[in-house]
C-alpha positions in Angstrom: -6.3 -17.2 11.6 -2.7 -18.3 10.9 -2.4 -19.7 7.4 0.5 -22.1 6.6 2.9 -20.5 4.2 3.0 -22.2 0.8 6.5 -23.0 -0.4 7.8 -21.4 -3.6 11.2 -21.1 -5.1 12.5 -17.5 -5.6 14.4 -16.7 -8.8 17.9 -17.8 -9.1 19.1 -14.2 -9.2 17.9 -13.5 -5.7 19.9 -16.4 -4.1 17.1 -16.4 -1.5 18.1 -12.8 -0.5 15.4 -10.6 0.7 17.3 -7.4 -0.5 17.6 -8.7 -4.1 13.9 -9.8 -4.1 13.1 -6.2 -3.0 15.2 -4.3 -5.5 15.4 -6.3 -8.7 11.6 -6.6 -9.6 11.3 -2.8 -9.1 14.0 -2.3 -11.6 13.3 -4.9 -14.2 9.7 -6.2 -14.0 7.6 -4.2 -16.4 3.9 -4.9 -16.8 1.7 -2.4 -18.7 -2.0 -2.1 -18.4 -4.3 0.4 -20.1 -5.6 3.0 -17.8 -8.2 5.7 -18.0 -7.7 8.5 -15.5 -10.3 10.3 -13.5 -9.7 13.2 -11.2 -11.7 13.4 -7.9 -12.0 16.7 -6.2 -11.9 16.3 -2.4 -13.9 18.1 0.2 -10.9 20.0 1.5 -10.1 21.5 -1.9 -7.4 19.0 -3.0 -7.7 16.2 -5.6 -6.9 12.5 -6.2 -6.1 11.0 -9.5 -7.5 7.4 -9.9 -6.7 5.2 -12.8 -9.2 2.7 -14.2 -8.4 -0.5 -16.0 -11.3 -2.4 -17.5 -10.9 -6.1 -18.1 -10.4 -7.3 -21.6 -13.8 -9.0 -21.8 -16.5 -7.0 -23.5 -19.2 -8.0 -21.0 -19.7 -5.6 -18.1 -18.6 -6.9 -14.7 -20.0 -6.2 -11.2 -16.5 -6.8 -9.6 -13.9 -4.3 -8.9 -10.4 -4.4 -7.4 -9.0 -1.2 -5.8 -5.3 -1.2 -5.4 -3.2 1.0 -3.1 0.5 1.6 -3.8 3.4 2.1 -1.4 5.5 5.0 -0.2 6.5 7.2 -3.2 4.8 4.8 -5.6 2.0 5.3 -8.1 -0.4 3.3 -10.3 2.4 2.5 -12.7 4.5 0.3 -10.3 5.0 -3.2 -11.4 3.2 -4.7 -8.3 0.1 -2.5 -9.0 -0.1 -3.3 -12.7 0.7 -6.9 -12.1 -2.1 -7.2 -9.6 -4.7 -5.5 -11.8 -3.6 -7.6 -14.8 -3.9 -10.8 -12.7 -7.3 -10.0 -11.3 -8.7 -9.4 -14.7 -8.5 -13.2 -14.9 -11.2 -13.4 -12.2 -13.4 -10.9 -14.0 -12.5 -7.9 -11.9 -12.1 -4.4 -13.2 -9.2 -2.5 -11.7 -8.9 0.9 -10.1 -5.5 2.1 -8.8 -5.4 5.1 -6.5 -2.6 7.6 -6.8 -2.2 9.3 -3.4 -1.9 13.0 -3.2 1.1 14.3 -5.1 1.9 10.8 -6.6 0.1 11.1 -10.0 2.7 13.3 -11.7 1.2 16.6 -10.6 1.7 18.5 -7.4 -1.4 18.4 -5.1 -3.0 21.7 -4.2 -2.5 21.8 -0.4 0.7 21.9 1.8 -0.1 18.4 3.1 0.5 15.4 0.9 -0.2 11.7 2.0 0.9 9.4 4.8 0.6 5.8 6.0 -2.8 6.3 7.7 -4.6 8.4 5.1 -7.7 6.1 5.1 -10.2 9.0 4.7 -9.0 9.3 1.2 -9.4 5.6 0.6 -12.9 5.8 2.0 -13.7 8.7 -0.2 -12.8 6.6 -3.3 -14.7 3.6 -2.1 -17.8 5.7 -1.5 -17.4 7.5 -4.8 -17.4 4.1 -6.6 -20.5 3.0 -4.6 -22.4 6.2 -5.6 -21.3 6.7 -9.1 -20.6 3.2 -10.4 -23.5 1.2 -8.9 -22.8 -1.7 -11.3 -19.9 -2.7 -8.9 -21.6 -4.7 -6.1 -18.5 -6.6 -5.1 -15.3 -4.6 -4.4 -12.0 -5.9 -3.0 -9.1 -3.8 -1.6 -5.5 -4.6 -2.1 -2.6 -2.6 -0.6 1.1 -2.9 -0.9 3.5 -1.7 1.8 2.2 1.7 3.0 -1.0 0.8 1.1 -1.1 -2.5 2.9 -1.0 -0.7 6.3 -3.8 1.5 5.1 -5.9 -1.4 4.0 -5.7 -3.1 7.4 -6.3 0.2 9.3 -9.3 1.0 7.1 -10.8 -2.4 7.7 -10.1 -2.3 11.4 -11.1 1.3 12.2 -14.3 1.0 10.2 -15.4 -2.3 11.6 -19.0 -3.0 10.9 -19.4 0.4 9.3 -17.2 -0.6 6.3 -19.1 0.1 3.1 -21.1 -2.9 2.3 -19.7 -3.3 -1.2 -16.2 -4.1 0.2 -16.1 -7.8 0.5 -12.4 -8.7 1.3 -9.0 -7.1 1.8 -5.5 -8.2 1.0 -2.4 -6.5 2.5 1.1 -7.3 1.3 4.4 -6.3 2.9 2.6 -4.1 5.3 4.6 -2.2 8.0 2.0 -2.8 10.7 4.2 -1.1 13.3 5.6 2.0 11.7 7.7 3.2 14.6 9.8 0.1 14.7 10.1 -0.1 10.9 11.3 3.5 10.8 14.0 2.5 13.3 14.8 -0.6 11.4 15.6 1.3 8.3 18.3 3.3 10.1 20.5 0.2 10.3 23.7 0.5 8.2 22.8 -2.3 5.8 19.3 -0.8 5.2 20.0 2.9 5.3 20.1 3.2 1.5 16.3 2.5 1.4 15.7 5.4 3.6 18.1 7.6 1.6 16.4 6.9 -1.7 12.9 7.7 -0.1 14.2 10.8 1.4 15.6 12.0 -2.0 12.3 11.6 -3.8 10.3 13.1 -0.9 12.7 16.0 -0.8 12.1 16.8 -4.5 8.5 17.0 -3.9 8.9 19.3 -0.9 11.4 21.5 -2.9 8.7 21.9 -5.6 6.1 22.8 -3.0 8.4 25.3 -1.4 8.7 27.1 -4.7 4.9 27.8 -4.7 4.2 27.7 -1.0 7.3 29.2 0.7 5.3 30.3 3.7 4.1 26.7 4.3 7.1 24.6 3.4 10.6 25.2 4.5 13.4 23.0 3.0 16.3 24.8 4.6 18.9 22.2 5.8 16.8 19.3 4.3 20.1 17.6 3.6 20.6 17.2 7.3 17.6 14.9 7.6 18.9 11.3 7.7 16.0 9.2 9.1 12.3 8.8 8.6 11.8 9.8 12.2 13.6 13.1 11.5 11.4 13.6 8.4 8.2 12.8 10.1 9.0 15.0 13.0 9.7 18.0 10.7 7.1 17.5 7.9 4.7 14.6 8.2 3.5 15.3 11.8 2.9 19.1 11.5 1.5 19.0 8.0 -1.1 16.3 9.0 -2.0 17.5 12.5 0.1 15.0 14.6 2.0 16.1 17.7 5.3 14.6 16.5 6.6 11.5 14.7 5.8 9.1 17.5 2.2 10.4 17.9 1.9 9.9 14.1 3.3 6.3 14.3 1.0 5.4 17.1 -2.1 6.8 15.5 -1.6 5.3 11.9 0.0 1.9 12.5 -2.5 -0.8 11.6 -1.5 -3.2 14.4 -3.6 -1.0 16.8 -6.7 -1.5 14.6 -6.5 -5.2 13.6 -9.0 -6.4 16.5 -11.7 -4.3 14.8 -11.6 -6.1 11.6 -15.2 -7.3 10.6 -14.6 -8.5 7.0 -12.1 -11.1 5.8 -8.7 -9.6 5.5 -5.4 -11.4 4.7 -1.9 -10.1 5.5 1.1 -11.7 3.6 4.4 -10.6 5.0 7.6 -12.4 4.0 10.0 -13.4 6.7 12.9 -12.1 4.8 11.4 -8.6 4.2 14.1 -6.1 5.1 11.7 -3.3 5.9 9.7 -5.2 8.6 10.3 -6.0 12.3 8.8 -8.8 14.5 5.9 -6.5 15.4 4.7 -6.7 11.8 3.9 -10.4 12.2 0.9 -10.3 14.6 0.7 -14.1 15.0 -1.0 -14.2 18.4 -3.8 -11.9 17.3 -4.3 -13.8 14.0 -4.5 -17.1 15.8 -7.6 -15.9 17.8 -9.2 -13.7 15.2 -11.8 -15.4 12.8 -11.5 -12.8 10.0 -8.0 -11.6 10.2 -5.7 -14.0 8.4 -1.8 -14.0 8.5 0.5 -15.8 6.2 4.3 -15.5 6.5 6.2 -17.0 3.5 9.9 -17.5 4.0 10.8 -15.6 0.9 9.5 -12.6 -0.9 11.5 -9.5 0.2 9.5 -6.3 0.3 6.7 -6.4 -2.4 8.9 -8.6 -4.5 7.4 -12.1 -4.2 8.8 -13.3 -7.5 8.7 -17.0 -8.3 11.3 -18.9 -10.3 10.2 -19.5 -13.9 6.7 -18.0 -13.4 5.2 -14.8 -14.9 3.0 -14.4 -11.8 4.3 -13.3 -8.5 3.4 -15.1 -5.3 1.3 -12.1 -4.3 -0.7 -12.4 -7.5 -1.2 -16.1 -7.1 -2.4 -15.6 -3.6 -4.8 -12.9 -4.7 -6.3 -15.3 -7.2 -6.9 -17.8 -4.5 -8.0 -15.3 -1.8 -10.5 -13.6 -4.1 -11.6 -16.6 -6.1 -14.8 -17.0 -4.0 -15.9 -13.4 -4.4 -19.2 -13.3 -6.3 
């Protein structure tokens, strides 16, 4: 279903500029929530660190919001903490997943995480269902990479999605990773790629120190694009043939038809990371459970509103999850 975009005024600092809406909130928006960390040991010998945030009310709740961060993010990113704080208003406890290697400690295996790592998401959901049975209504929210994971997980699981999952929300999701990878090679957007490659390179260098037979960082400074990075590292470390094979197998656009629970995608039209393939309007128009909204402004996981402490993403979450009992 196509949802008409609500109009909102972005902050004066952005001048309705998608790049500024993308960059400034990440630098200056600070929202703290109180976390309790739990380490989950995975079947392959690795681990995930998940951070719990209980709502301020003393009474127990049966509702839980699980939040997935973006590439090279973690549970402390403003969009994660802001969403958890906001959903406390609706009576949700919060759980933020730190993907492998993103919690401040190197993970145990040569592999790390990627845009389609839905088995790890499923492991956490089933861990909650088994070990925290008080949560009978769970929602999943993903930003950027986490948004792609959310949609892929809902679509590939279909009717087999765990029953406790009631709704999903994806924000700034790169539904077609191949075209987004190429988009970020453009001269006016290459600095995003450069910054990601710097932080990813630091993680690889640290792994190479303890796993020199598994990780080779020689000539890493000659990698200039995500496609180069994914061909050299992501694909072989995660059992894909090459970068394009990886993109085709993990991009959520190929799974949207399989969605069997309500899922909302909110992608801003001025998002500098996204391409037209990330706005699946025709599919949404004919799908009763997949909803698409395309606000004019918002940048990439920015969504700040003039003179408002809540972001547009947070306001939409309050509306979207308001009927979850």
